[in-house]
C-alpha positions as CSV (number, residue, x, y, z in Angstrom):
1,M,-19.3,14.7,-1.7
2,I,-16.8,12.3,-3.5
3,S,-16.0,12.3,-7.2
4,L,-17.0,9.0,-8.7
5,H,-14.5,9.1,-11.8
6,I,-11.7,7.7,-9.4
7,L,-14.1,4.8,-8.6
8,S,-13.4,2.0,-11.2
9,P,-16.2,1.5,-13.8
10,L,-15.1,-2.2,-14.1
11,I,-16.1,-2.9,-10.4
12,I,-19.4,-0.6,-10.7
13,V,-20.6,-2.9,-13.6
14,Y,-19.2,-6.3,-12.9
15,G,-19.3,-6.5,-9.1
16,E,-17.4,-7.8,-6.3
17,K,-15.0,-10.1,-8.1
18,S,-14.1,-8.9,-11.6
19,F,-10.9,-9.1,-13.7
20,I,-9.1,-7.6,-16.3
21,W,-5.6,-8.1,-18.3
22,L,-2.8,-5.6,-18.0
23,G,-0.6,-6.9,-20.8
24,P,0.2,-10.4,-19.9
25,T,-0.9,-10.1,-16.2
26,P,-4.3,-11.0,-14.9
27,R,-5.6,-8.4,-12.3
28,M,-8.5,-9.2,-10.1
29,Y,-10.5,-6.7,-8.2
30,I,-11.6,-7.6,-4.6
31,R,-14.0,-5.4,-2.7
32,D,-15.3,-8.1,0.0
33,P,-14.2,-6.6,3.1
34,E,-13.7,-10.2,4.6
35,L,-11.8,-11.3,1.5
36,I,-9.5,-8.1,1.9
37,K,-9.1,-8.9,5.7
38,E,-8.0,-12.1,4.6
39,I,-5.5,-11.3,2.2
40,L,-4.0,-8.6,4.6
41,L,-3.7,-10.9,7.2
42,R,-1.7,-13.4,4.9
43,P,1.5,-11.3,3.9
44,D,3.7,-14.0,3.3
45,E,1.0,-15.8,0.7
46,F,0.1,-12.3,-1.0
47,Q,3.0,-10.3,-1.4
48,K,3.5,-7.0,-3.2
49,P,3.7,-7.2,-7.2
50,H,7.2,-7.5,-8.1
51,P,9.0,-6.2,-9.9
52,E,7.7,-2.6,-10.2
53,P,10.7,-0.5,-11.7
54,Y,9.4,2.8,-11.4
55,R,7.6,2.2,-8.1
56,D,10.9,1.0,-6.7
57,S,13.0,3.5,-8.2
58,I,11.0,6.0,-6.1
59,V,10.4,4.1,-2.9
60,R,11.0,1.0,-1.6
61,G,11.8,0.1,2.0
62,L,9.3,-1.3,4.2
63,L,6.5,-0.7,1.4
64,A,8.0,-3.1,-0.9
65,I,10.4,-5.6,0.8
66,E,9.2,-9.0,2.0
67,G,9.8,-12.0,4.2
68,D,12.7,-12.0,6.7
69,K,14.1,-8.5,5.5
70,W,10.7,-6.9,6.1
71,I,10.6,-8.4,9.8
72,K,14.0,-7.2,10.4
73,H,13.5,-3.6,8.9
74,R,10.0,-3.3,10.8
75,K,11.7,-4.3,14.1
76,I,14.5,-1.8,13.4
77,I,12.2,1.1,12.5
78,N,9.4,0.5,14.8
79,P,10.9,2.4,17.9
80,A,10.9,5.7,15.7
81,F,7.0,5.5,15.8
82,N,6.3,4.8,19.5
83,L,4.4,7.2,21.6
84,Q,7.5,8.6,23.5
85,N,9.2,9.7,20.2
86,L,6.0,11.2,18.7
87,K,6.0,13.4,21.7
88,I,9.6,14.3,21.1
89,M,8.6,15.2,17.6
90,F,5.8,17.2,18.3
91,S,7.5,20.6,18.8
92,A,8.8,20.2,15.3
93,I,5.1,19.5,14.0
94,R,3.8,22.4,15.8
95,L,6.7,24.7,14.4
96,S,5.9,24.0,10.8
97,C,2.3,24.5,11.3
98,S,3.0,28.0,13.0
99,D,5.2,28.9,10.0
100,M,2.1,28.0,7.5
101,I,-0.4,29.9,9.4
102,H,2.0,33.0,9.6
103,K,2.0,33.1,6.1
104,W,-1.8,33.0,6.1
105,E,-1.8,35.6,8.5
106,L,0.2,37.9,6.4
107,L,-1.8,37.4,3.4
108,T,-5.2,38.2,5.3
109,A,-3.8,40.9,7.4
110,G,-6.1,43.9,7.1
111,S,-7.4,42.7,4.1
112,G,-10.7,41.2,5.4
113,P,-11.8,37.7,3.8
114,T,-9.1,36.6,1.3
115,E,-9.4,34.1,-1.3
116,V,-6.3,31.6,-0.8
117,D,-5.3,28.4,-2.8
118,V,-4.4,26.5,0.4
119,W,-3.1,23.4,-1.5
120,P,0.3,24.6,-2.2
121,Y,0.8,25.6,1.7
122,I,-0.5,22.4,2.9
123,D,1.5,20.6,0.6
124,N,4.6,22.3,1.6
125,L,3.6,22.1,5.2
126,A,3.7,18.1,4.7
127,G,6.9,18.2,3.4
128,D,8.3,20.8,5.9
129,V,6.9,18.3,8.8
130,I,8.8,15.5,7.6
131,S,12.1,17.3,6.8
132,R,12.0,18.6,10.5
133,T,10.8,15.2,12.2
134,A,13.0,12.9,9.8
135,F,16.4,14.9,9.7
136,G,16.1,17.5,12.4
137,S,19.5,19.3,12.3
138,S,19.8,18.4,8.3
139,Y,16.5,20.6,7.7
140,E,17.8,22.2,4.8
141,E,18.9,19.0,3.1
142,G,15.9,17.5,3.8
143,Q,13.7,20.1,2.0
144,K,15.9,19.5,-1.0
145,I,15.1,15.6,-0.8
146,F,11.4,16.8,-0.6
147,R,11.8,18.7,-3.7
148,I,13.4,16.1,-5.7
149,Q,11.0,13.6,-4.4
150,K,8.0,15.7,-5.5
151,E,9.7,16.1,-9.2
152,Q,10.1,12.3,-9.4
153,I,6.3,11.8,-9.1
154,D,5.6,14.7,-11.6
155,L,8.0,12.9,-14.0
156,I,6.3,9.6,-13.6
157,F,3.2,11.2,-15.0
158,Q,5.1,12.7,-17.7
159,M,6.1,9.1,-18.7
160,V,2.7,7.8,-18.0
161,F,1.8,7.1,-21.8
162,I,4.9,5.1,-22.4
163,L,4.6,3.1,-19.1
164,H,3.5,-0.3,-20.9
165,L,6.0,-0.4,-23.3
166,P,8.9,-2.9,-23.2
167,G,12.0,-1.3,-22.1
168,R,10.1,2.0,-21.3
169,R,12.7,2.9,-18.8
170,F,15.2,3.0,-21.1
171,I,13.9,5.2,-23.8
172,P,16.1,8.2,-23.7
173,T,13.2,10.8,-23.3
174,Q,14.0,14.0,-21.5
175,A,11.9,13.0,-18.8
176,N,13.7,9.7,-18.2
177,K,17.1,11.2,-18.2
178,K,16.0,13.8,-15.4
179,F,14.5,10.9,-13.7
180,N,17.7,9.0,-13.6
181,E,19.8,12.1,-12.7
182,N,17.4,12.6,-9.7
183,I,17.8,9.3,-8.3
184,K,21.8,9.9,-8.2
185,E,21.5,13.0,-6.8
186,L,19.0,12.0,-4.0
187,R,21.3,9.1,-3.4
188,S,24.1,11.6,-2.9
189,V,22.3,14.0,-0.8
190,L,20.8,11.2,1.5
191,M,24.4,9.3,2.0
192,G,25.5,12.6,3.0
193,I,23.1,13.3,5.9
194,I,23.2,9.7,6.9
195,N,27.2,9.3,7.0
196,K,27.1,12.9,9.0
197,R,24.7,11.6,11.5
198,K,26.4,8.0,11.7
199,R,29.5,9.8,12.9
200,A,27.6,11.8,15.5
201,V,25.8,8.5,16.8
202,K,29.3,6.7,16.9
203,I,30.8,9.6,19.1
204,G,27.7,9.9,21.3
205,E,26.7,13.5,19.7
206,D,23.3,12.7,18.3
207,K,20.3,13.2,20.4
208,H,18.0,10.7,18.7
209,E,15.3,13.1,18.4
210,D,14.4,12.6,14.9
211,L,13.3,9.7,12.8
212,L,16.7,9.3,11.1
213,G,18.5,9.5,14.6
214,I,16.2,7.0,16.3
215,L,16.7,4.8,13.2
216,L,20.5,4.7,13.1
217,E,20.4,4.1,17.0
218,S,18.1,1.2,16.6
219,N,20.0,-0.4,13.7
220,K,23.5,0.1,15.6
221,K,21.8,-1.7,18.4
222,E,20.6,-4.6,16.0
223,I,24.2,-5.0,14.5
224,E,25.4,-5.1,18.1
225,E,23.1,-7.8,19.4
226,H,22.7,-9.8,16.2
227,G,25.6,-9.0,13.6
228,V,23.3,-7.9,11.0
229,G,21.1,-4.7,10.3
230,M,20.2,-2.6,7.8
231,S,22.9,-1.5,4.9
232,M,23.5,1.9,3.9
233,D,21.3,1.4,0.7
234,D,18.5,0.0,3.2
235,V,18.7,3.2,5.5
236,I,18.7,5.5,2.0
237,E,15.4,3.4,1.0
238,E,13.3,4.0,4.3
239,C,14.3,7.8,4.3
240,K,13.0,7.8,0.7
241,L,9.9,6.2,2.1
242,F,9.5,8.7,5.2
243,Y,8.8,11.5,2.6
244,I,6.5,9.6,0.0
245,A,4.2,8.0,2.8
246,G,4.6,10.8,5.4
247,S,4.0,13.8,3.4
248,E,1.7,12.8,0.9
249,T,-0.6,10.8,3.2
250,T,-0.7,13.9,5.6
251,S,-1.2,16.6,3.1
252,N,-4.2,15.1,1.3
253,L,-5.8,14.3,5.0
254,I,-5.4,18.1,5.8
255,V,-6.5,19.7,2.3
256,W,-9.7,17.4,2.2
257,T,-10.5,17.9,5.9
258,M,-10.4,21.8,5.2
259,V,-12.6,21.2,2.0
260,C,-15.3,19.2,4.1
261,L,-15.4,21.6,6.9
262,S,-15.6,24.7,4.5
263,L,-18.7,22.9,3.1
264,H,-20.1,21.6,6.5
265,Q,-19.9,24.9,8.5
266,E,-21.6,23.2,11.6
267,W,-18.9,20.8,12.1
268,Q,-16.2,23.3,11.5
269,M,-17.8,25.3,14.5
270,Q,-18.1,22.3,16.7
271,A,-14.4,21.7,16.1
272,R,-13.3,25.0,16.8
273,E,-15.6,25.0,20.2
274,E,-14.0,21.6,21.1
275,I,-10.6,23.2,20.4
276,V,-11.4,26.3,22.6
277,K,-12.7,23.9,25.4
278,V,-9.4,21.7,25.7
279,F,-6.7,24.3,24.8
280,G,-8.5,27.8,25.7
281,N,-5.8,30.5,24.4
282,K,-3.0,28.4,25.2
283,E,-0.4,26.7,22.8
284,L,-1.4,23.0,21.6
285,D,0.3,20.6,23.7
286,F,0.7,16.7,22.6
287,E,-1.4,15.5,25.7
288,G,-4.5,17.3,24.8
289,L,-4.9,16.0,21.2
290,K,-6.5,13.1,22.6
291,N,-9.4,14.8,24.1
292,L,-10.2,16.3,20.7
293,K,-12.9,13.6,20.0
294,I,-15.0,15.7,17.6
295,L,-11.8,16.3,15.5
296,T,-11.1,12.6,15.6
297,M,-14.4,11.8,14.2
298,I,-14.2,14.3,11.4
299,L,-10.6,13.0,10.4
300,H,-11.8,9.4,10.2
301,E,-14.8,10.4,8.1
302,V,-12.2,12.3,5.6
303,L,-10.5,9.3,5.4
304,R,-13.0,7.3,4.8
305,L,-14.3,9.4,1.9
306,Y,-10.7,10.2,0.7
307,P,-8.5,7.3,1.5
308,P,-4.7,7.7,0.9
309,A,-4.6,5.0,-1.4
310,V,-7.8,4.0,-3.6
311,M,-6.4,0.5,-4.1
312,I,-4.0,-1.6,-2.4
313,T,-2.0,-4.3,-4.6
314,R,-1.1,-7.8,-3.9
315,A,0.1,-10.8,-5.9
316,T,0.1,-14.6,-5.6
317,H,3.4,-16.4,-6.5
318,K,1.9,-20.1,-6.2
319,D,-1.8,-21.5,-6.3
320,T,-3.3,-19.8,-3.3
321,K,-6.9,-20.6,-1.6
322,L,-8.9,-17.4,-1.2
323,G,-12.5,-17.9,0.3
324,N,-14.1,-20.4,-2.1
325,M,-11.6,-19.7,-4.9
326,T,-8.1,-21.1,-5.8
327,I,-6.1,-18.4,-7.6
328,P,-3.1,-19.3,-9.7
329,P,0.4,-17.6,-9.3
330,G,1.0,-14.5,-11.0
331,V,-2.3,-12.8,-10.4
332,Q,-2.6,-9.5,-9.2
333,L,-5.1,-8.7,-6.6
334,A,-6.4,-5.1,-6.6
335,L,-8.1,-4.5,-3.1
336,A,-10.7,-1.7,-3.6
337,T,-10.2,0.4,-0.8
338,M,-12.2,3.2,-2.2
339,H,-15.2,0.9,-3.0
340,V,-15.1,-0.7,0.2
341,Q,-15.4,2.7,2.2
342,H,-18.3,3.8,-0.3
343,D,-20.3,0.6,-0.2
344,R,-24.0,1.5,0.8
345,E,-24.5,-2.0,2.5
346,I,-21.7,-1.3,4.9
347,W,-22.2,2.5,5.6
348,G,-25.7,3.0,4.6
349,D,-27.6,5.0,2.0
350,D,-25.8,8.2,3.1
351,V,-22.5,6.7,2.1
352,H,-21.5,9.8,-0.2
353,E,-22.4,12.2,2.6
354,F,-19.9,13.7,5.1
355,K,-21.4,12.5,8.5
356,P,-18.7,12.4,11.0
357,E,-21.2,11.2,13.6
358,R,-21.1,7.9,12.0
359,F,-17.8,7.5,14.0
360,A,-19.0,8.7,17.4
361,N,-19.0,5.3,19.1
362,G,-15.8,4.3,17.5
363,I,-14.7,2.8,14.0
364,V,-16.3,-0.7,14.9
365,N,-19.5,0.6,15.6
366,A,-19.6,2.7,12.3
367,T,-20.0,-0.1,9.7
368,K,-23.6,-1.6,10.4
369,G,-22.4,-4.8,12.4
370,K,-19.3,-5.3,9.7
371,G,-16.6,-4.3,12.4
372,S,-13.7,-2.5,11.5
373,S,-12.5,-4.4,8.8
374,P,-14.1,-2.3,6.0
375,F,-12.3,0.8,7.3
376,I,-8.8,0.5,5.8
377,P,-7.3,3.8,5.0
378,F,-3.7,2.8,6.7
379,S,-4.2,-0.9,5.3
380,S,-4.4,-3.6,8.0
381,G,-2.8,-6.8,9.4
382,P,0.8,-7.2,10.0
383,R,1.7,-4.7,7.4
384,V,-0.6,-2.0,8.7
385,C,1.1,1.7,8.0
386,L,3.5,2.1,10.7
387,G,3.3,5.7,10.6
388,Q,-0.5,6.2,10.9
389,N,-0.4,7.7,14.5
390,L,2.2,10.3,13.3
391,A,0.1,11.0,10.4
392,M,-2.8,11.5,12.6
393,T,-0.9,13.6,15.3
394,K,0.2,15.7,12.1
395,A,-3.1,16.3,10.8
396,K,-4.8,17.0,14.2
397,T,-2.1,19.7,15.1
398,A,-2.6,21.4,11.7
399,I,-6.4,21.7,11.7
400,A,-6.6,22.6,15.6
401,M,-4.1,25.2,14.9
402,V,-5.9,26.6,11.6
403,L,-9.3,26.5,13.5
404,Q,-8.0,28.5,16.4
405,R,-7.0,31.4,13.8
406,F,-9.2,31.1,11.0
407,S,-12.5,30.4,9.7
408,F,-13.0,29.3,6.0
409,E,-15.3,28.5,3.5
410,L,-15.3,27.4,-0.4
411,S,-14.3,30.1,-2.9
412,P,-16.5,30.3,-6.0
413,S,-13.5,29.4,-7.9
414,Y,-13.1,26.2,-6.2
415,K,-13.3,23.1,-8.4
416,H,-13.9,19.7,-6.7
417,S,-11.3,17.5,-8.1
418,P,-9.9,14.2,-6.5
419,F,-7.2,13.3,-8.8
420,Q,-5.7,9.7,-8.6
421,V,-1.9,9.6,-8.4
422,F,-0.2,7.7,-5.4
423,T,-2.7,9.3,-3.3
424,V,-5.6,11.4,-4.0
425,P,-4.8,15.1,-4.2
426,P,-7.0,17.9,-5.5
427,Q,-6.2,18.3,-9.2
428,F,-6.9,22.1,-9.3
429,G,-5.9,23.0,-5.9
430,A,-8.2,24.1,-3.0
431,H,-9.4,27.9,-3.3
432,L,-10.9,28.8,0.0
433,I,-12.0,32.2,1.6
434,L,-9.9,32.6,4.9
435,H,-11.5,34.9,7.5
436,N,-8.7,35.8,10.1
437,L,-10.2,35.4,13.7
438,S,-7.5,37.5,15.6
């Protein structure tokens, strides 16, 4: 099921503890889930690698900051992702999904089974959902931010062949110039949105029903109570992170779920029957999502096979004890998420097969006595992904609404092509045959 070219040959050949040199920087690969768990539980000792100029120019915020600043930002942002606010954002998620499904209904209307590359629609859906849930009334500007962020990622890969040259960011290539222009434009658009919303918050006209409104209100409260909150630059970086983390993770999860359900029609039918049982012919509601047990099992299995990030990277900044090792400062630690989630000793001989039933009794009981630590699609420890519940809500809503209206199977033109970028999108799209059920 999984294409093994995205698994590192170095780890396959040299085992659980192996290392290479990236220029002057040593990188150690770690695939022992207990060591990974220990690293993620000690974020002050095992920090994100710094500096990472290209990463930091695209996305910083909670993803990259450390120490007291991270603690403060996490506290300010945390209310945006609580259960009550997810309920408020649910109608925006459902509206975005309805828009995508309507496009598919137009494509299939009166024409019988229709081949559609669903990937561009799902990719746009994820950006549309983030634009609505993050910026609400500033939806159009939000869509512009999404387009710029997507272009920045494409430009990074145009520059990939010069990434390890000294001073590479300052080489006046066309891609570098456009990349820097986009940074300025993105900042300008975000400053306009944020300033408009700050004025609305100040005069009490903002309803705080989207991520930005909740963030600004929480930040205002932090400043009033403690004198210091997030700066304008900080808020801008967190808004950029909403897009990269929120859209990429969700779009990958949705598209690989549709691919897996195309290959395994029995699970597609079981999921659809469950959705009919829970919702009947009614519109989806937030409370009903928690009753979709089969769909949750399916999504967990997709996250195991296609985790949002194939590796999590940390670094030491002093002599640091890890297991029976002492690691010197300046060593990058590559935590091999993909390998851990494809380890036969943890998951069994059927590790590469799509078998959602392994999660029938929860994550803890799916790993042959290894507990939940080998399942880390959203990382773990204190820096676990804050938006994982939002991502799962979006994915459940999208898949459930699609299954209500369509059945689908792989097209003969489909090419299985997981491609490691920041996440693992399908390099050649996802060509499916859609059958309209209405």
